[in-house]
C-alpha positions as CSV (number, residue, x, y, z in Angstrom):
1,X,-33.1,87.8,-70.7
2,X,-30.0,88.4,-72.8
3,X,-28.4,91.4,-74.5
4,X,-26.6,91.7,-77.8
5,X,-23.1,93.3,-77.8
6,X,-23.8,97.0,-78.1
7,X,-25.9,96.8,-74.9
8,X,-24.0,96.3,-71.6
9,X,-26.0,94.2,-69.2
10,X,-24.5,96.0,-66.2
11,X,-25.6,99.4,-67.5
12,X,-29.0,98.0,-68.4
13,X,-29.6,96.6,-64.9
14,X,-28.2,99.8,-63.3
15,X,-30.6,102.0,-65.3
16,X,-33.6,99.8,-64.4
17,X,-32.8,99.7,-60.6
18,X,-32.2,103.4,-60.6
19,X,-35.6,103.9,-62.2
20,X,-37.2,101.6,-59.6
21,X,-35.5,103.4,-56.8
22,X,-36.6,106.8,-58.1
23,X,-40.2,105.9,-59.0
24,X,-41.1,103.0,-56.8
25,X,-42.5,101.1,-59.8
26,X,-40.9,97.8,-60.7
27,X,-42.5,97.3,-64.2
28,X,-41.7,93.6,-63.7
29,X,-44.5,91.3,-62.5
30,X,-42.6,88.1,-61.7
31,X,-39.0,89.3,-61.4
32,X,-37.6,90.0,-58.0
33,X,-33.8,90.2,-58.5
34,X,-31.8,91.1,-61.5
35,X,-28.2,89.8,-61.8
36,X,-26.1,91.3,-64.7
37,X,-23.7,88.8,-66.3
38,X,-21.0,90.5,-68.4
39,X,-19.4,87.2,-69.5
40,X,-19.8,83.5,-69.0
41,X,-17.7,80.4,-69.3
42,X,-17.4,76.7,-68.4
43,X,-16.9,76.4,-64.6
44,X,-13.2,75.4,-64.5
45,X,-10.1,77.2,-63.3
46,X,-8.5,78.0,-66.7
47,X,-11.8,79.3,-68.2
48,X,-12.5,81.2,-65.0
49,X,-9.1,82.9,-65.1
50,X,-9.7,84.0,-68.7
51,X,-13.2,85.3,-67.9
52,X,-11.8,87.2,-64.9
53,X,-9.1,88.9,-67.0
54,X,-11.6,89.9,-69.7
55,X,-14.2,91.2,-67.3
56,X,-11.6,93.2,-65.2
57,X,-10.1,94.7,-68.3
58,X,-13.5,95.8,-69.6
59,X,-14.4,97.3,-66.2
60,X,-11.0,99.0,-65.8
61,X,-11.5,100.7,-69.2
62,X,-14.7,102.3,-67.9
63,X,-13.5,102.9,-64.3
64,X,-12.8,106.6,-63.4
65,X,-10.7,106.0,-60.4
66,X,-7.6,103.9,-59.9
67,X,-8.2,101.1,-57.5
68,X,-11.1,100.7,-55.1
69,X,-12.0,98.4,-52.2
70,X,-13.8,95.3,-53.6
71,X,-15.7,92.2,-52.5
72,X,-16.3,89.0,-54.3
73,X,-20.1,88.2,-54.1
74,X,-20.3,84.5,-55.0
75,X,-23.4,82.3,-55.5
76,X,-22.9,78.6,-56.3
77,X,-25.8,76.3,-57.1
78,X,-25.8,72.7,-58.2
79,X,-22.0,72.7,-58.6
80,X,-19.5,70.6,-56.7
81,X,-16.4,70.5,-58.9
82,X,-14.9,73.8,-57.6
83,X,-15.0,74.9,-54.0
84,X,-16.0,78.4,-53.0
85,X,-12.4,79.2,-51.8
86,X,-10.9,78.0,-55.2
87,X,-13.2,80.4,-57.0
88,X,-12.6,83.3,-54.7
89,X,-8.9,82.8,-54.7
90,X,-8.8,82.7,-58.5
91,X,-10.8,85.9,-58.8
92,X,-8.5,87.6,-56.2
93,X,-5.4,86.6,-58.2
94,X,-6.8,88.3,-61.3
95,X,-7.6,91.6,-59.6
96,X,-5.1,94.4,-60.1
97,X,-2.9,95.2,-57.1
98,X,-4.4,98.6,-56.5
99,X,-7.7,97.0,-55.7
100,X,-7.8,95.9,-52.0
101,X,-10.3,93.5,-50.4
102,X,-12.7,95.1,-48.0
103,X,-15.6,92.9,-46.9
104,X,-17.3,95.6,-44.8
105,X,-17.4,98.7,-47.0
106,X,-16.6,97.7,-50.6
107,X,-17.1,100.1,-53.5
108,X,-16.8,97.5,-56.2
109,X,-18.5,94.1,-56.2
110,X,-17.3,91.2,-58.3
111,X,-20.5,89.1,-58.9
112,X,-19.8,85.5,-59.7
113,X,-22.7,83.1,-60.4
114,X,-22.0,79.4,-60.8
115,X,-24.9,77.2,-61.9
116,X,-24.1,73.5,-62.7
117,X,-21.2,73.7,-65.1
118,X,-21.6,77.4,-66.2
119,X,-19.9,80.4,-64.5
120,X,-21.1,84.0,-65.1
121,X,-19.3,87.2,-63.9
122,X,-19.8,90.9,-63.8
123,X,-18.3,93.8,-61.8
124,X,-20.7,96.4,-60.4
125,X,-20.8,99.4,-58.0
126,X,-23.5,100.4,-55.5
127,X,-24.6,96.8,-55.0
128,X,-25.8,97.3,-51.4
129,X,-27.3,100.7,-52.2
130,X,-29.6,99.1,-54.7
131,X,-30.6,96.3,-52.3
132,X,-28.5,93.7,-54.2
133,X,-30.5,94.5,-57.3
134,X,-33.7,93.2,-55.7
135,X,-36.3,95.3,-57.5
136,X,-39.1,94.4,-55.1
137,X,-37.1,95.6,-52.1
138,X,-36.3,98.9,-53.9
139,X,-39.9,99.5,-54.7
140,X,-40.9,98.8,-51.1
141,X,-38.1,101.1,-49.9
142,X,-39.5,103.9,-52.0
143,X,-43.1,103.3,-51.0
144,X,-42.4,102.6,-47.3
145,X,-39.4,104.8,-46.5
146,X,-39.8,104.4,-42.7
147,X,-38.9,100.7,-43.0
148,X,-35.6,101.4,-44.7
149,X,-34.3,104.6,-43.1
150,X,-31.3,103.4,-41.1
151,X,-28.8,102.1,-43.7
152,X,-30.6,101.9,-47.0
153,X,-31.7,98.4,-46.2
154,X,-28.4,96.7,-45.5
155,X,-28.8,93.3,-43.9
156,X,-27.4,94.3,-40.5
157,X,-30.0,97.0,-40.0
158,X,-32.8,94.5,-40.9
159,X,-31.5,92.0,-38.4
160,X,-31.3,94.6,-35.6
161,X,-34.9,95.7,-36.5
162,X,-36.2,92.1,-36.3
163,X,-34.4,91.3,-33.1
164,X,-35.5,94.5,-31.4
165,X,-33.8,96.5,-28.8
166,X,-33.3,95.9,-25.2
167,X,-33.1,99.1,-23.1
168,X,-32.2,98.9,-19.5
169,X,-33.0,102.2,-17.7
170,X,-33.8,101.5,-14.1
171,X,-36.4,98.7,-14.2
172,X,-37.6,99.1,-17.8
173,X,-36.8,96.4,-20.3
174,X,-38.5,96.5,-23.7
175,X,-38.4,93.8,-26.3
176,X,-39.8,93.9,-29.8
177,X,-43.3,92.6,-29.9
178,X,-43.3,91.7,-33.5
179,X,-41.3,88.5,-32.9
180,X,-43.2,85.2,-32.4
181,X,-43.8,84.2,-28.8
182,X,-42.3,87.5,-27.5
183,X,-43.9,89.4,-24.6
184,X,-43.2,92.8,-23.2
185,X,-41.4,92.7,-19.9
186,X,-41.7,95.5,-17.5
């Protein structure tokens, strides 16, 4: 799906995922994840640098606050010319100095998608709150709230849930029974 210039792809995706989170209805039959792309270029360093500058300037013009913690969220598929570190370092060089890297609790996400020889980029907020724009997970979170209570569906909470808890109080040890080949130990 593509958008013509008066429509901002980031705003379009944000409106859709907000609607899915609020109503629990995806309105998309085969789409699981939406990734907004504000701009694209050929996947090489000079073009990536130019794309970063344009995307950051556009985001800064709309940004209300000065500087925020950020994280580069990078997906590379079928591309072996540039390494992950080269791409991340180039994006970090382009970020203004008042933006600091915070991998644990970022407020701003720089989404970079590289597929074959094309690179796409956008800057978004609330990426984790909206389940990485996975509309199926958002609908499930609305329709099954007990599954997603702990941290709005962040990956660490799901991992803890899958592994289960081990409580040692006297002689009692409980292990999650939903894992394959697991048994309760008493």
